[in-house]
Biotite code that builds the C-alpha atoms (Angstrom):
import biotite.structure as struc

atoms = struc.array([
    struc.Atom([99.610, -20.833, 30.974], chain_id="A", res_id=1, res_name="MET", atom_name="CA", element="C"),
    struc.Atom([98.506, -24.440, 31.450], chain_id="A", res_id=2, res_name="LYS", atom_name="CA", element="C"),
    struc.Atom([95.938, -25.714, 28.967], chain_id="A", res_id=3, res_name="LYS", atom_name="CA", element="C"),
    struc.Atom([94.664, -29.286, 29.263], chain_id="A", res_id=4, res_name="THR", atom_name="CA", element="C"),
    struc.Atom([92.996, -30.814, 26.230], chain_id="A", res_id=5, res_name="VAL", atom_name="CA", element="C"),
    struc.Atom([90.980, -33.987, 25.645], chain_id="A", res_id=6, res_name="VAL", atom_name="CA", element="C"),
    struc.Atom([90.760, -35.428, 22.128], chain_id="A", res_id=7, res_name="ILE", atom_name="CA", element="C"),
    struc.Atom([88.121, -38.092, 21.660], chain_id="A", res_id=8, res_name="HIS", atom_name="CA", element="C"),
    struc.Atom([85.680, -39.378, 19.058], chain_id="A", res_id=9, res_name="GLN", atom_name="CA", element="C"),
    struc.Atom([82.073, -38.122, 19.300], chain_id="A", res_id=10, res_name="PRO", atom_name="CA", element="C"),
    struc.Atom([80.664, -41.358, 20.700], chain_id="A", res_id=11, res_name="ASP", atom_name="CA", element="C"),
    struc.Atom([76.953, -41.955, 21.295], chain_id="A", res_id=12, res_name="PHE", atom_name="CA", element="C"),
    struc.Atom([75.709, -41.503, 24.897], chain_id="A", res_id=13, res_name="LEU", atom_name="CA", element="C"),
    struc.Atom([79.215, -42.109, 26.347], chain_id="A", res_id=14, res_name="PRO", atom_name="CA", element="C"),
    struc.Atom([80.074, -43.855, 29.580], chain_id="A", res_id=15, res_name="TYR", atom_name="CA", element="C"),
    struc.Atom([81.104, -42.065, 32.788], chain_id="A", res_id=16, res_name="LEU", atom_name="CA", element="C"),
    struc.Atom([84.845, -42.231, 32.139], chain_id="A", res_id=17, res_name="GLY", atom_name="CA", element="C"),
    struc.Atom([84.509, -39.861, 29.199], chain_id="A", res_id=18, res_name="PHE", atom_name="CA", element="C"),
    struc.Atom([82.800, -37.179, 31.302], chain_id="A", res_id=19, res_name="PHE", atom_name="CA", element="C"),
    struc.Atom([85.218, -37.739, 34.188], chain_id="A", res_id=20, res_name="HIS", atom_name="CA", element="C"),
    struc.Atom([88.008, -36.698, 31.802], chain_id="A", res_id=21, res_name="ARG", atom_name="CA", element="C"),
    struc.Atom([86.167, -33.545, 30.730], chain_id="A", res_id=22, res_name="LEU", atom_name="CA", element="C"),
    struc.Atom([86.006, -32.380, 34.352], chain_id="A", res_id=23, res_name="LEU", atom_name="CA", element="C"),
    struc.Atom([89.798, -31.966, 34.334], chain_id="A", res_id=24, res_name="SER", atom_name="CA", element="C"),
    struc.Atom([90.181, -30.335, 30.905], chain_id="A", res_id=25, res_name="ALA", atom_name="CA", element="C"),
    struc.Atom([89.939, -26.871, 29.362], chain_id="A", res_id=26, res_name="ASP", atom_name="CA", element="C"),
    struc.Atom([89.051, -27.970, 25.830], chain_id="A", res_id=27, res_name="LEU", atom_name="CA", element="C"),
    struc.Atom([87.435, -30.997, 24.195], chain_id="A", res_id=28, res_name="TYR", atom_name="CA", element="C"),
    struc.Atom([88.527, -31.555, 20.599], chain_id="A", res_id=29, res_name="ILE", atom_name="CA", element="C"),
    struc.Atom([85.933, -33.692, 18.847], chain_id="A", res_id=30, res_name="VAL", atom_name="CA", element="C"),
    struc.Atom([87.912, -36.270, 16.846], chain_id="A", res_id=31, res_name="PHE", atom_name="CA", element="C"),
    struc.Atom([85.397, -36.406, 13.998], chain_id="A", res_id=32, res_name="ASP", atom_name="CA", element="C"),
    struc.Atom([87.804, -36.686, 11.059], chain_id="A", res_id=33, res_name="ASN", atom_name="CA", element="C"),
    struc.Atom([89.036, -40.223, 11.706], chain_id="A", res_id=34, res_name="VAL", atom_name="CA", element="C"),
    struc.Atom([87.654, -43.512, 10.382], chain_id="A", res_id=35, res_name="GLN", atom_name="CA", element="C"),
    struc.Atom([84.260, -44.666, 11.600], chain_id="A", res_id=36, res_name="PHE", atom_name="CA", element="C"),
    struc.Atom([84.570, -48.033, 13.370], chain_id="A", res_id=37, res_name="LEU", atom_name="CA", element="C"),
    struc.Atom([81.560, -50.297, 12.969], chain_id="A", res_id=38, res_name="ARG", atom_name="CA", element="C"),
    struc.Atom([82.548, -52.426, 15.959], chain_id="A", res_id=39, res_name="ARG", atom_name="CA", element="C"),
    struc.Atom([83.437, -49.444, 18.105], chain_id="A", res_id=40, res_name="GLY", atom_name="CA", element="C"),
    struc.Atom([81.408, -47.076, 20.284], chain_id="A", res_id=41, res_name="TRP", atom_name="CA", element="C"),
    struc.Atom([80.778, -44.358, 17.713], chain_id="A", res_id=42, res_name="HIS", atom_name="CA", element="C"),
    struc.Atom([77.159, -45.307, 17.028], chain_id="A", res_id=43, res_name="HIS", atom_name="CA", element="C"),
    struc.Atom([76.274, -47.471, 20.017], chain_id="A", res_id=44, res_name="ARG", atom_name="CA", element="C"),
    struc.Atom([76.479, -47.958, 23.767], chain_id="A", res_id=45, res_name="ASP", atom_name="CA", element="C"),
    struc.Atom([75.041, -50.337, 26.326], chain_id="A", res_id=46, res_name="LYS", atom_name="CA", element="C"),
    struc.Atom([72.207, -49.981, 28.794], chain_id="A", res_id=47, res_name="ILE", atom_name="CA", element="C"),
    struc.Atom([71.015, -52.431, 31.433], chain_id="A", res_id=48, res_name="LYS", atom_name="CA", element="C"),
    struc.Atom([67.743, -54.142, 30.638], chain_id="A", res_id=49, res_name="THR", atom_name="CA", element="C"),
    struc.Atom([65.708, -56.719, 32.518], chain_id="A", res_id=50, res_name="ILE", atom_name="CA", element="C"),
    struc.Atom([67.652, -59.277, 30.453], chain_id="A", res_id=51, res_name="ASN", atom_name="CA", element="C"),
    struc.Atom([71.090, -57.846, 31.195], chain_id="A", res_id=52, res_name="GLY", atom_name="CA", element="C"),
    struc.Atom([73.211, -55.414, 29.208], chain_id="A", res_id=53, res_name="GLU", atom_name="CA", element="C"),
    struc.Atom([72.069, -54.692, 25.651], chain_id="A", res_id=54, res_name="LYS", atom_name="CA", element="C"),
    struc.Atom([73.310, -52.459, 22.843], chain_id="A", res_id=55, res_name="TRP", atom_name="CA", element="C"),
    struc.Atom([71.512, -49.276, 21.817], chain_id="A", res_id=56, res_name="LEU", atom_name="CA", element="C"),
    struc.Atom([72.649, -48.926, 18.196], chain_id="A", res_id=57, res_name="THR", atom_name="CA", element="C"),
    struc.Atom([72.067, -45.777, 16.173], chain_id="A", res_id=58, res_name="VAL", atom_name="CA", element="C"),
    struc.Atom([70.688, -46.459, 12.692], chain_id="A", res_id=59, res_name="GLY", atom_name="CA", element="C"),
    struc.Atom([73.166, -45.372, 10.019], chain_id="A", res_id=60, res_name="ILE", atom_name="CA", element="C"),
    struc.Atom([73.316, -45.536, 6.234], chain_id="A", res_id=61, res_name="LYS", atom_name="CA", element="C"),
    struc.Atom([75.761, -47.902, 4.589], chain_id="A", res_id=62, res_name="LYS", atom_name="CA", element="C"),
    struc.Atom([79.121, -46.332, 3.775], chain_id="A", res_id=63, res_name="ALA", atom_name="CA", element="C"),
    struc.Atom([82.551, -47.478, 2.543], chain_id="A", res_id=64, res_name="PRO", atom_name="CA", element="C"),
    struc.Atom([84.834, -48.947, 5.199], chain_id="A", res_id=65, res_name="GLN", atom_name="CA", element="C"),
    struc.Atom([87.216, -45.971, 5.289], chain_id="A", res_id=66, res_name="ASN", atom_name="CA", element="C"),
    struc.Atom([84.475, -43.343, 5.739], chain_id="A", res_id=67, res_name="THR", atom_name="CA", element="C"),
    struc.Atom([85.245, -40.705, 8.343], chain_id="A", res_id=68, res_name="LYS", atom_name="CA", element="C"),
    struc.Atom([82.982, -40.154, 11.325], chain_id="A", res_id=69, res_name="ILE", atom_name="CA", element="C"),
    struc.Atom([81.728, -36.780, 10.105], chain_id="A", res_id=70, res_name="HIS", atom_name="CA", element="C"),
    struc.Atom([80.633, -38.341, 6.812], chain_id="A", res_id=71, res_name="ASP", atom_name="CA", element="C"),
    struc.Atom([78.349, -40.986, 8.330], chain_id="A", res_id=72, res_name="ILE", atom_name="CA", element="C"),
    struc.Atom([74.628, -40.320, 7.767], chain_id="A", res_id=73, res_name="TYR", atom_name="CA", element="C"),
    struc.Atom([71.669, -41.415, 9.872], chain_id="A", res_id=74, res_name="LEU", atom_name="CA", element="C"),
    struc.Atom([69.209, -43.984, 8.575], chain_id="A", res_id=75, res_name="ALA", atom_name="CA", element="C"),
    struc.Atom([65.585, -42.968, 8.091], chain_id="A", res_id=76, res_name="LYS", atom_name="CA", element="C"),
    struc.Atom([63.991, -46.117, 9.563], chain_id="A", res_id=77, res_name="ASP", atom_name="CA", element="C"),
    struc.Atom([62.376, -46.533, 13.005], chain_id="A", res_id=78, res_name="ASN", atom_name="CA", element="C"),
    struc.Atom([65.531, -46.985, 15.120], chain_id="A", res_id=79, res_name="TRP", atom_name="CA", element="C"),
    struc.Atom([64.597, -43.966, 17.270], chain_id="A", res_id=80, res_name="LYS", atom_name="CA", element="C"),
    struc.Atom([61.255, -45.502, 18.211], chain_id="A", res_id=81, res_name="THR", atom_name="CA", element="C"),
    struc.Atom([62.968, -48.779, 19.098], chain_id="A", res_id=82, res_name="LYS", atom_name="CA", element="C"),
    struc.Atom([65.491, -46.927, 21.281], chain_id="A", res_id=83, res_name="HIS", atom_name="CA", element="C"),
    struc.Atom([62.814, -45.081, 23.199], chain_id="A", res_id=84, res_name="LEU", atom_name="CA", element="C"),
    struc.Atom([60.852, -48.289, 23.799], chain_id="A", res_id=85, res_name="GLU", atom_name="CA", element="C"),
    struc.Atom([63.952, -50.097, 25.027], chain_id="A", res_id=86, res_name="MET", atom_name="CA", element="C"),
    struc.Atom([64.957, -47.225, 27.318], chain_id="A", res_id=87, res_name="ILE", atom_name="CA", element="C"),
    struc.Atom([61.424, -46.886, 28.681], chain_id="A", res_id=88, res_name="LYS", atom_name="CA", element="C"),
    struc.Atom([61.044, -50.618, 29.342], chain_id="A", res_id=89, res_name="ASN", atom_name="CA", element="C"),
    struc.Atom([64.466, -50.804, 30.986], chain_id="A", res_id=90, res_name="SER", atom_name="CA", element="C"),
    struc.Atom([64.186, -47.775, 33.281], chain_id="A", res_id=91, res_name="TYR", atom_name="CA", element="C"),
    struc.Atom([60.479, -47.130, 33.901], chain_id="A", res_id=92, res_name="LYS", atom_name="CA", element="C"),
    struc.Atom([60.895, -48.509, 37.437], chain_id="A", res_id=93, res_name="LYS", atom_name="CA", element="C"),
    struc.Atom([64.079, -46.506, 38.118], chain_id="A", res_id=94, res_name="ALA", atom_name="CA", element="C"),
    struc.Atom([63.895, -44.015, 40.982], chain_id="A", res_id=95, res_name="ALA", atom_name="CA", element="C"),
    struc.Atom([64.497, -41.012, 38.707], chain_id="A", res_id=96, res_name="TYR", atom_name="CA", element="C"),
    struc.Atom([62.735, -42.090, 35.537], chain_id="A", res_id=97, res_name="TYR", atom_name="CA", element="C"),
    struc.Atom([60.350, -39.112, 35.592], chain_id="A", res_id=98, res_name="GLN", atom_name="CA", element="C"),
    struc.Atom([63.259, -36.688, 35.946], chain_id="A", res_id=99, res_name="GLU", atom_name="CA", element="C"),
    struc.Atom([65.498, -38.119, 33.213], chain_id="A", res_id=100, res_name="ILE", atom_name="CA", element="C"),
    struc.Atom([63.184, -39.502, 30.516], chain_id="A", res_id=101, res_name="TYR", atom_name="CA", element="C"),
    struc.Atom([62.036, -36.051, 29.269], chain_id="A", res_id=102, res_name="PRO", atom_name="CA", element="C"),
    struc.Atom([65.676, -35.243, 28.406], chain_id="A", res_id=103, res_name="TYR", atom_name="CA", element="C"),
    struc.Atom([65.877, -38.476, 26.402], chain_id="A", res_id=104, res_name="ILE", atom_name="CA", element="C"),
    struc.Atom([62.618, -37.718, 24.611], chain_id="A", res_id=105, res_name="GLN", atom_name="CA", element="C"),
    struc.Atom([63.837, -34.239, 23.694], chain_id="A", res_id=106, res_name="GLU", atom_name="CA", element="C"),
    struc.Atom([67.095, -35.641, 22.301], chain_id="A", res_id=107, res_name="LEU", atom_name="CA", element="C"),
    struc.Atom([65.285, -38.140, 20.081], chain_id="A", res_id=108, res_name="TYR", atom_name="CA", element="C"),
    struc.Atom([62.781, -35.549, 18.885], chain_id="A", res_id=109, res_name="SER", atom_name="CA", element="C"),
    struc.Atom([65.550, -33.566, 17.172], chain_id="A", res_id=110, res_name="LYS", atom_name="CA", element="C"),
    struc.Atom([66.184, -34.073, 13.473], chain_id="A", res_id=111, res_name="GLU", atom_name="CA", element="C"),
    struc.Atom([69.719, -34.535, 12.188], chain_id="A", res_id=112, res_name="PHE", atom_name="CA", element="C"),
    struc.Atom([71.171, -35.823, 8.932], chain_id="A", res_id=113, res_name="ASP", atom_name="CA", element="C"),
    struc.Atom([74.605, -36.785, 10.231], chain_id="A", res_id=114, res_name="LYS", atom_name="CA", element="C"),
    struc.Atom([75.488, -39.170, 13.027], chain_id="A", res_id=115, res_name="MET", atom_name="CA", element="C"),
    struc.Atom([78.095, -36.771, 14.445], chain_id="A", res_id=116, res_name="VAL", atom_name="CA", element="C"),
    struc.Atom([75.430, -34.114, 15.057], chain_id="A", res_id=117, res_name="ASP", atom_name="CA", element="C"),
    struc.Atom([73.099, -36.537, 16.828], chain_id="A", res_id=118, res_name="PHE", atom_name="CA", element="C"),
    struc.Atom([75.980, -37.891, 18.909], chain_id="A", res_id=119, res_name="ASN", atom_name="CA", element="C"),
    struc.Atom([77.131, -34.412, 19.878], chain_id="A", res_id=120, res_name="MET", atom_name="CA", element="C"),
    struc.Atom([73.561, -33.569, 20.909], chain_id="A", res_id=121, res_name="ALA", atom_name="CA", element="C"),
    struc.Atom([73.642, -36.645, 23.177], chain_id="A", res_id=122, res_name="SER", atom_name="CA", element="C"),
    struc.Atom([76.984, -35.566, 24.654], chain_id="A", res_id=123, res_name="ILE", atom_name="CA", element="C"),
    struc.Atom([75.813, -32.007, 25.245], chain_id="A", res_id=124, res_name="GLN", atom_name="CA", element="C"),
    struc.Atom([72.612, -33.279, 26.869], chain_id="A", res_id=125, res_name="MET", atom_name="CA", element="C"),
    struc.Atom([74.697, -35.324, 29.305], chain_id="A", res_id=126, res_name="LEU", atom_name="CA", element="C"),
    struc.Atom([77.111, -32.435, 29.905], chain_id="A", res_id=127, res_name="MET", atom_name="CA", element="C"),
    struc.Atom([74.127, -30.287, 30.869], chain_id="A", res_id=128, res_name="LYS", atom_name="CA", element="C"),
    struc.Atom([72.862, -32.887, 33.338], chain_id="A", res_id=129, res_name="MET", atom_name="CA", element="C"),
    struc.Atom([76.354, -33.388, 34.779], chain_id="A", res_id=130, res_name="PHE", atom_name="CA", element="C"),
    struc.Atom([76.903, -29.597, 34.929], chain_id="A", res_id=131, res_name="ASP", atom_name="CA", element="C"),
    struc.Atom([80.073, -29.759, 32.818], chain_id="A", res_id=132, res_name="ILE", atom_name="CA", element="C"),
    struc.Atom([81.135, -26.576, 31.053], chain_id="A", res_id=133, res_name="HIS", atom_name="CA", element="C"),
    struc.Atom([84.012, -26.894, 28.602], chain_id="A", res_id=134, res_name="ILE", atom_name="CA", element="C"),
    struc.Atom([84.957, -25.371, 25.263], chain_id="A", res_id=135, res_name="ASN", atom_name="CA", element="C"),
    struc.Atom([84.405, -27.711, 22.289], chain_id="A", res_id=136, res_name="ILE", atom_name="CA", element="C"),
    struc.Atom([86.136, -27.652, 18.916], chain_id="A", res_id=137, res_name="GLU", atom_name="CA", element="C"),
    struc.Atom([85.837, -29.956, 15.900], chain_id="A", res_id=138, res_name="LEU", atom_name="CA", element="C"),
    struc.Atom([89.054, -31.560, 14.671], chain_id="A", res_id=139, res_name="ALA", atom_name="CA", element="C"),
    struc.Atom([87.646, -31.396, 11.132], chain_id="A", res_id=140, res_name="SER", atom_name="CA", element="C"),
    struc.Atom([87.967, -27.600, 11.093], chain_id="A", res_id=141, res_name="LYS", atom_name="CA", element="C"),
    struc.Atom([91.730, -28.133, 10.816], chain_id="A", res_id=142, res_name="HIS", atom_name="CA", element="C"),
    struc.Atom([93.463, -29.715, 7.822], chain_id="A", res_id=143, res_name="SER", atom_name="CA", element="C"),
    struc.Atom([96.432, -31.933, 8.618], chain_id="A", res_id=144, res_name="PHE", atom_name="CA", element="C"),
    struc.Atom([97.945, -34.731, 6.563], chain_id="A", res_id=145, res_name="SER", atom_name="CA", element="C"),
    struc.Atom([99.424, -36.419, 9.638], chain_id="A", res_id=146, res_name="SER", atom_name="CA", element="C"),
    struc.Atom([97.997, -39.551, 11.241], chain_id="A", res_id=147, res_name="THR", atom_name="CA", element="C"),
    struc.Atom([98.029, -41.428, 14.571], chain_id="A", res_id=148, res_name="ALA", atom_name="CA", element="C"),
    struc.Atom([100.002, -39.749, 17.387], chain_id="A", res_id=149, res_name="ASN", atom_name="CA", element="C"),
    struc.Atom([101.408, -37.094, 15.042], chain_id="A", res_id=150, res_name="GLU", atom_name="CA", element="C"),
    struc.Atom([97.860, -35.965, 14.209], chain_id="A", res_id=151, res_name="LEU", atom_name="CA", element="C"),
    struc.Atom([97.030, -35.679, 17.910], chain_id="A", res_id=152, res_name="LEU", atom_name="CA", element="C"),
    struc.Atom([100.123, -33.531, 18.442], chain_id="A", res_id=153, res_name="VAL", atom_name="CA", element="C"),
    struc.Atom([99.280, -31.300, 15.459], chain_id="A", res_id=154, res_name="ASP", atom_name="CA", element="C"),
    struc.Atom([95.810, -30.707, 16.902], chain_id="A", res_id=155, res_name="LEU", atom_name="CA", element="C"),
    struc.Atom([97.234, -30.007, 20.347], chain_id="A", res_id=156, res_name="LEU", atom_name="CA", element="C"),
    struc.Atom([99.772, -27.548, 18.964], chain_id="A", res_id=157, res_name="LYS", atom_name="CA", element="C"),
    struc.Atom([97.227, -25.590, 16.937], chain_id="A", res_id=158, res_name="VAL", atom_name="CA", element="C"),
    struc.Atom([95.121, -24.966, 20.075], chain_id="A", res_id=159, res_name="VAL", atom_name="CA", element="C"),
    struc.Atom([98.209, -24.145, 22.202], chain_id="A", res_id=160, res_name="ASN", atom_name="CA", element="C"),
    struc.Atom([97.754, -27.109, 24.534], chain_id="A", res_id=161, res_name="ALA", atom_name="CA", element="C"),
    struc.Atom([100.344, -27.746, 27.229], chain_id="A", res_id=162, res_name="THR", atom_name="CA", element="C"),
    struc.Atom([98.812, -31.008, 28.483], chain_id="A", res_id=163, res_name="GLU", atom_name="CA", element="C"),
    struc.Atom([97.047, -33.897, 26.790], chain_id="A", res_id=164, res_name="TYR", atom_name="CA", element="C"),
    struc.Atom([94.662, -35.883, 29.009], chain_id="A", res_id=165, res_name="LEU", atom_name="CA", element="C"),
    struc.Atom([94.237, -39.354, 27.537], chain_id="A", res_id=166, res_name="SER", atom_name="CA", element="C"),
    struc.Atom([92.149, -42.358, 28.415], chain_id="A", res_id=167, res_name="GLY", atom_name="CA", element="C"),
    struc.Atom([94.141, -45.375, 29.580], chain_id="A", res_id=168, res_name="ILE", atom_name="CA", element="C"),
    struc.Atom([93.021, -47.449, 26.598], chain_id="A", res_id=169, res_name="GLY", atom_name="CA", element="C"),
    struc.Atom([95.282, -45.454, 24.272], chain_id="A", res_id=170, res_name="ALA", atom_name="CA", element="C"),
    struc.Atom([98.451, -46.745, 25.989], chain_id="A", res_id=171, res_name="LYS", atom_name="CA", element="C"),
    struc.Atom([98.522, -49.817, 23.732], chain_id="A", res_id=172, res_name="ASP", atom_name="CA", element="C"),
    struc.Atom([99.340, -47.769, 20.644], chain_id="A", res_id=173, res_name="TYR", atom_name="CA", element="C"),
    struc.Atom([100.927, -44.687, 22.226], chain_id="A", res_id=174, res_name="PHE", atom_name="CA", element="C"),
    struc.Atom([104.190, -43.156, 21.003], chain_id="A", res_id=175, res_name="ASP", atom_name="CA", element="C"),
    struc.Atom([105.570, -40.572, 23.412], chain_id="A", res_id=176, res_name="ASN", atom_name="CA", element="C"),
    struc.Atom([108.189, -39.138, 21.041], chain_id="A", res_id=177, res_name="LYS", atom_name="CA", element="C"),
    struc.Atom([106.041, -36.580, 19.127], chain_id="A", res_id=178, res_name="PRO", atom_name="CA", element="C"),
    struc.Atom([104.574, -35.310, 22.408], chain_id="A", res_id=179, res_name="PHE", atom_name="CA", element="C"),
    struc.Atom([108.047, -34.894, 23.938], chain_id="A", res_id=180, res_name="ASP", atom_name="CA", element="C"),
    struc.Atom([109.283, -33.070, 20.845], chain_id="A", res_id=181, res_name="GLU", atom_name="CA", element="C"),
    struc.Atom([106.311, -30.688, 21.040], chain_id="A", res_id=182, res_name="ALA", atom_name="CA", element="C"),
    struc.Atom([106.845, -30.207, 24.791], chain_id="A", res_id=183, res_name="ASP", atom_name="CA", element="C"),
    struc.Atom([103.303, -31.405, 25.536], chain_id="A", res_id=184, res_name="ILE", atom_name="CA", element="C"),
    struc.Atom([102.832, -33.288, 28.791], chain_id="A", res_id=185, res_name="LYS", atom_name="CA", element="C"),
    struc.Atom([100.766, -36.482, 28.572], chain_id="A", res_id=186, res_name="VAL", atom_name="CA", element="C"),
    struc.Atom([98.510, -37.254, 31.530], chain_id="A", res_id=187, res_name="ILE", atom_name="CA", element="C"),
    struc.Atom([96.856, -40.655, 31.823], chain_id="A", res_id=188, res_name="TRP", atom_name="CA", element="C"),
    struc.Atom([93.359, -40.666, 33.235], chain_id="A", res_id=189, res_name="GLN", atom_name="CA", element="C"),
    struc.Atom([92.931, -42.411, 36.564], chain_id="A", res_id=190, res_name="ASN", atom_name="CA", element="C"),
    struc.Atom([89.361, -43.662, 36.500], chain_id="A", res_id=191, res_name="PHE", atom_name="CA", element="C"),
    struc.Atom([87.787, -46.214, 38.809], chain_id="A", res_id=192, res_name="GLU", atom_name="CA", element="C"),
    struc.Atom([84.182, -46.921, 37.946], chain_id="A", res_id=193, res_name="HIS", atom_name="CA", element="C"),
    struc.Atom([81.818, -46.055, 40.812], chain_id="A", res_id=194, res_name="PRO", atom_name="CA", element="C"),
    struc.Atom([79.314, -48.571, 42.129], chain_id="A", res_id=195, res_name="VAL", atom_name="CA", element="C"),
    struc.Atom([75.793, -47.195, 42.586], chain_id="A", res_id=196, res_name="TYR", atom_name="CA", element="C"),
    struc.Atom([72.264, -48.599, 43.071], chain_id="A", res_id=197, res_name="PRO", atom_name="CA", element="C"),
    struc.Atom([71.116, -50.278, 39.856], chain_id="A", res_id=198, res_name="GLN", atom_name="CA", element="C"),
    struc.Atom([68.025, -52.092, 38.633], chain_id="A", res_id=199, res_name="LEU", atom_name="CA", element="C"),
    struc.Atom([67.891, -55.686, 37.360], chain_id="A", res_id=200, res_name="HIS", atom_name="CA", element="C"),
    struc.Atom([70.330, -57.656, 39.487], chain_id="A", res_id=201, res_name="GLY", atom_name="CA", element="C"),
    struc.Atom([74.068, -57.468, 40.074], chain_id="A", res_id=202, res_name="ASN", atom_name="CA", element="C"),
    struc.Atom([75.911, -54.248, 39.271], chain_id="A", res_id=203, res_name="PHE", atom_name="CA", element="C"),
    struc.Atom([77.256, -53.873, 35.719], chain_id="A", res_id=204, res_name="ILE", atom_name="CA", element="C"),
    struc.Atom([79.879, -51.147, 35.079], chain_id="A", res_id=205, res_name="PRO", atom_name="CA", element="C"),
    struc.Atom([80.804, -49.290, 31.888], chain_id="A", res_id=206, res_name="TYR", atom_name="CA", element="C"),
    struc.Atom([77.269, -48.722, 30.640], chain_id="A", res_id=207, res_name="LEU", atom_name="CA", element="C"),
    struc.Atom([76.028, -45.513, 29.050], chain_id="A", res_id=208, res_name="SER", atom_name="CA", element="C"),
    struc.Atom([75.941, -42.625, 31.523], chain_id="A", res_id=209, res_name="SER", atom_name="CA", element="C"),
    struc.Atom([72.149, -42.568, 31.324], chain_id="A", res_id=210, res_name="ILE", atom_name="CA", element="C"),
    struc.Atom([72.162, -45.654, 33.572], chain_id="A", res_id=211, res_name="ASP", atom_name="CA", element="C"),
    struc.Atom([73.622, -43.639, 36.460], chain_id="A", res_id=212, res_name="LEU", atom_name="CA", element="C"),
    struc.Atom([71.226, -40.770, 35.835], chain_id="A", res_id=213, res_name="LEU", atom_name="CA", element="C"),
    struc.Atom([68.081, -42.915, 35.785], chain_id="A", res_id=214, res_name="PHE", atom_name="CA", element="C"),
    struc.Atom([69.107, -44.693, 38.973], chain_id="A", res_id=215, res_name="ASN", atom_name="CA", element="C"),
    struc.Atom([70.541, -41.790, 40.969], chain_id="A", res_id=216, res_name="CYS", atom_name="CA", element="C"),
    struc.Atom([69.103, -38.589, 39.518], chain_id="A", res_id=217, res_name="GLY", atom_name="CA", element="C"),
    struc.Atom([70.873, -35.441, 38.368], chain_id="A", res_id=218, res_name="ILE", atom_name="CA", element="C"),
    struc.Atom([72.059, -34.029, 41.706], chain_id="A", res_id=219, res_name="ASP", atom_name="CA", element="C"),
    struc.Atom([73.466, -37.281, 43.082], chain_id="A", res_id=220, res_name="LYS", atom_name="CA", element="C"),
    struc.Atom([74.984, -38.220, 39.696], chain_id="A", res_id=221, res_name="SER", atom_name="CA", element="C"),
    struc.Atom([76.921, -34.952, 39.643], chain_id="A", res_id=222, res_name="ARG", atom_name="CA", element="C"),
    struc.Atom([78.334, -35.712, 43.067], chain_id="A", res_id=223, res_name="LYS", atom_name="CA", element="C"),
    struc.Atom([79.190, -39.317, 42.173], chain_id="A", res_id=224, res_name="ILE", atom_name="CA", element="C"),
    struc.Atom([81.018, -38.240, 39.007], chain_id="A", res_id=225, res_name="LEU", atom_name="CA", element="C"),
    struc.Atom([83.081, -35.694, 40.934], chain_id="A", res_id=226, res_name="ARG", atom_name="CA", element="C"),
    struc.Atom([83.920, -38.120, 43.728], chain_id="A", res_id=227, res_name="SER", atom_name="CA", element="C"),
    struc.Atom([85.750, -40.600, 41.490], chain_id="A", res_id=228, res_name="ILE", atom_name="CA", element="C"),
])
């Protein structure tokens, strides 16, 4: 029986391409037991403000460079208040602000100690709005000593995957050999970013998915995501 699996880090408020991949998969393995990247997307994403695209960065406690994602803790300062102000000021004139902002408020009202839990709450909030239903499993529940592509294959084998659906960005460091040896088919995502009505000037792609939702609303956003 075919089983398509996505393996990806638990990024904060991910962009549309991430959710586009989930639409074609049976299982999402949360890659939470790999190194946290300070210059990556694990604790930040971009929104469009009146002054162009700006980072929303989750406040985290200092940790050694090799700390794994699931061992990163949230800071206790006022980063949540700053986020809500920035989101409100950026989208208060959006057509669907009144529909979407309560979801954002509810997300930020929740208390978590770890970044991974807050990020997963943001992902599950967006999955609910996009009407995506998929099984989710944490990579950290499994113990493997392998790394890189071999680790991906070990995770895929333990969940009986037949297909691995990968984002195109992984091609730069991809080694097909372990996948071939495990008889797991690799599928590369074909994602073209949709253009939709947007506030504040010329269209900017690859923002957090909340940009689409504020501008187009839940029903239209679901259709746009499925039309890509």
